Backbone as CSV, one residue per row, in Angstrom:
resi,resn,N_x,N_y,N_z,CA_x,CA_y,CA_z,C_x,C_y,C_z
1,MET,0.844,-1.204,0.000,0.000,0.000,0.000,0.874,1.246,0.000
2,GLU,0.533,2.151,-0.866,1.253,3.420,-0.913,0.726,4.329,0.182
3,ASN,1.565,5.200,0.663,1.191,6.096,1.757,0.991,7.525,1.272
4,TRP,-0.097,7.761,0.578,-0.444,9.091,0.105,-1.491,9.698,1.022
5,TRP,-1.421,10.993,1.201,-2.341,11.745,2.055,-2.983,12.846,1.237
6,VAL,-4.250,13.097,1.480,-4.980,14.235,0.913,-5.156,15.216,2.059
7,TYR,-4.927,16.497,1.803,-5.003,17.469,2.892,-5.647,18.768,2.444
8,ILE,-6.125,19.514,3.427,-6.596,20.881,3.219,-5.866,21.744,4.237
9,VAL,-5.227,22.810,3.776,-4.623,23.793,4.668,-5.212,25.156,4.340
10,GLU,-5.250,26.009,5.342,-5.713,27.370,5.132,-4.499,28.263,5.055
11,LYS,-4.411,29.020,3.972,-3.276,29.919,3.776,-3.764,31.174,3.070
12,GLY,-3.502,32.304,3.680,-3.920,33.563,3.087,-5.425,33.668,2.938
13,GLY,-6.156,33.037,3.849,-7.611,33.077,3.798,-8.230,32.108,2.802
14,LYS,-7.381,31.360,2.096,-7.874,30.392,1.118,-7.652,28.981,1.633
15,LEU,-8.515,28.079,1.212,-8.376,26.667,1.558,-7.694,25.966,0.395
16,ARG,-6.517,25.441,0.642,-5.742,24.785,-0.408,-5.794,23.277,-0.223
17,VAL,-6.047,22.574,-1.305,-6.161,21.118,-1.303,-4.970,20.537,-2.050
18,GLY,-4.414,19.442,-1.527,-3.295,18.800,-2.198,-3.113,17.373,-1.745
19,ILE,-2.113,16.710,-2.342,-1.742,15.362,-1.927,-0.235,15.322,-1.703
20,THR,0.199,14.373,-0.891,1.614,14.233,-0.593,1.885,12.863,0.003
21,THR,3.141,12.454,-0.018,3.553,11.245,0.690,4.208,11.602,2.020
22,ASP,4.523,12.880,2.200,5.179,13.343,3.431,4.421,14.561,3.949
23,LEU,3.412,14.311,4.765,2.518,15.371,5.223,3.265,16.429,6.043
24,GLU,4.150,16.002,6.942,4.890,16.966,7.764,5.726,17.912,6.903
25,ASN,6.443,17.376,5.933,7.268,18.200,5.061,6.403,19.149,4.231
26,ARG,5.287,18.650,3.720,4.410,19.494,2.904,3.852,20.644,3.717
27,LEU,3.539,20.396,4.976,3.044,21.468,5.837,4.121,22.526,6.047
28,ARG,5.362,22.098,6.214,6.465,23.067,6.333,6.562,23.914,5.067
29,GLU,6.451,23.265,3.919,6.516,23.991,2.646,5.370,24.993,2.516
30,GLN,4.217,24.670,3.078,3.042,25.544,3.012,3.021,26.557,4.158
31,ASP,4.030,26.519,5.032,4.062,27.375,6.227,2.812,27.189,7.078
32,ALA,2.396,25.946,7.241,1.227,25.627,8.050,1.677,24.771,9.235
33,LYS,1.151,25.070,10.401,1.506,24.293,11.585,0.830,22.932,11.575
34,ARG,-0.386,22.894,11.070,-1.123,21.630,10.977,-2.162,21.763,9.879
35,PRO,-2.572,20.622,9.327,-3.606,20.690,8.294,-4.963,20.973,8.925
36,SER,-5.808,21.645,8.196,-7.182,21.846,8.646,-7.946,20.536,8.556
37,TYR,-7.528,19.693,7.603,-8.195,18.419,7.365,-7.229,17.524,6.606
38,TYR,-7.270,16.223,6.877,-6.488,15.280,6.080,-7.119,13.896,6.110
39,GLU,-6.795,13.114,5.087,-7.247,11.737,4.953,-6.067,10.903,4.500
40,GLY,-5.998,9.676,4.952,-4.949,8.779,4.484,-4.467,7.899,5.606
41,PRO,-3.531,7.053,5.298,-2.874,6.856,4.000,-3.764,6.086,3.035
42,MET,-3.439,6.246,1.748,-4.197,5.590,0.688,-3.304,5.469,-0.545
43,PRO,-3.692,4.638,-1.507,-2.929,4.543,-2.759,-2.990,5.870,-3.530
44,LYS,-2.005,6.096,-4.367,-1.915,7.348,-5.119,-3.158,7.598,-5.972
45,ALA,-3.660,6.568,-6.638,-4.841,6.751,-7.494,-6.039,7.224,-6.678
46,ALA,-6.217,6.671,-5.495,-7.322,7.088,-4.624,-7.119,8.515,-4.136
47,ALA,-5.868,8.867,-3.825,-5.570,10.229,-3.363,-5.851,11.248,-4.460
48,LEU,-5.458,10.938,-5.687,-5.713,11.849,-6.804,-7.213,12.036,-7.036
49,LYS,-7.949,10.942,-6.959,-9.397,11.019,-7.150,-10.052,11.857,-6.052
50,ARG,-9.643,11.637,-4.804,-10.224,12.391,-3.681,-9.826,13.861,-3.764
51,GLU,-8.586,14.144,-4.168,-8.142,15.531,-4.328,-9.024,16.252,-5.346
52,ARG,-9.296,15.614,-6.479,-10.165,16.215,-7.495,-11.547,16.501,-6.930
53,THR,-12.057,15.562,-6.148,-13.377,15.738,-5.535,-13.366,16.932,-4.592
54,LEU,-12.371,16.996,-3.711,-12.307,18.088,-2.735,-12.097,19.439,-3.409
55,ARG,-11.288,19.475,-4.463,-11.076,20.735,-5.188,-12.372,21.242,-5.811
56,GLY,-13.262,20.329,-6.136,-14.543,20.714,-6.723,-15.557,21.227,-5.708
57,PHE,-15.282,21.027,-4.425,-16.194,21.507,-3.387,-16.157,23.023,-3.305
58,ARG,-17.311,23.617,-3.030,-17.359,25.050,-2.724,-16.737,25.250,-1.344
59,ARG,-16.330,26.457,-1.041,-15.698,26.773,0.240,-16.565,26.314,1.415
60,GLU,-17.861,26.544,1.328,-18.764,26.182,2.417,-18.727,24.683,2.696
61,LYS,-18.677,23.891,1.644,-18.651,22.442,1.811,-17.312,21.986,2.401
62,LYS,-16.218,22.632,2.002,-14.912,22.322,2.590,-14.918,22.652,4.076
63,LEU,-15.503,23.784,4.439,-15.565,24.168,5.851,-16.419,23.183,6.646
64,GLU,-17.485,22.691,6.052,-18.304,21.676,6.721,-17.490,20.404,6.941
65,LEU,-16.698,20.021,5.950,-15.856,18.842,6.056,-14.830,19.022,7.181
66,ILE,-14.274,20.208,7.257,-13.299,20.510,8.314,-13.970,20.500,9.672
67,GLY,-15.259,20.817,9.684,-16.002,20.819,10.946,-16.190,22.198,11.513
68,ARG,-16.157,23.180,10.645,-16.353,24.566,11.087,-17.780,24.998,10.869
69,ASP,-18.208,25.969,11.656,-19.515,26.577,11.499,-19.428,27.546,10.330
70,THR,-20.081,27.225,9.214,-19.994,28.063,8.010,-20.741,29.375,8.147
71,SER,-21.576,29.527,9.155,-22.307,30.783,9.306,-21.389,31.907,9.761
72,ARG,-20.186,31.572,10.265,-19.240,32.600,10.712,-18.394,33.129,9.573
73,HIS,-18.425,32.522,8.388,-17.538,32.905,7.290,-18.291,33.532,6.170
């Protein structure tokens, strides 16, 4: 099994979605202390498919996934 992760980080007021095999390193590259949301590990094909799905979500739906109250944003 490959160890790919799908993540959402908040940077500059935007929610960024991506995949990586090294979540800690990717967070350093994004200047994020922790991801707002992540899933994994999973095979690369599954991670790519989930990333596409999450990128297609509207901001409100991403915030719901993260577990935030969307009425505040």
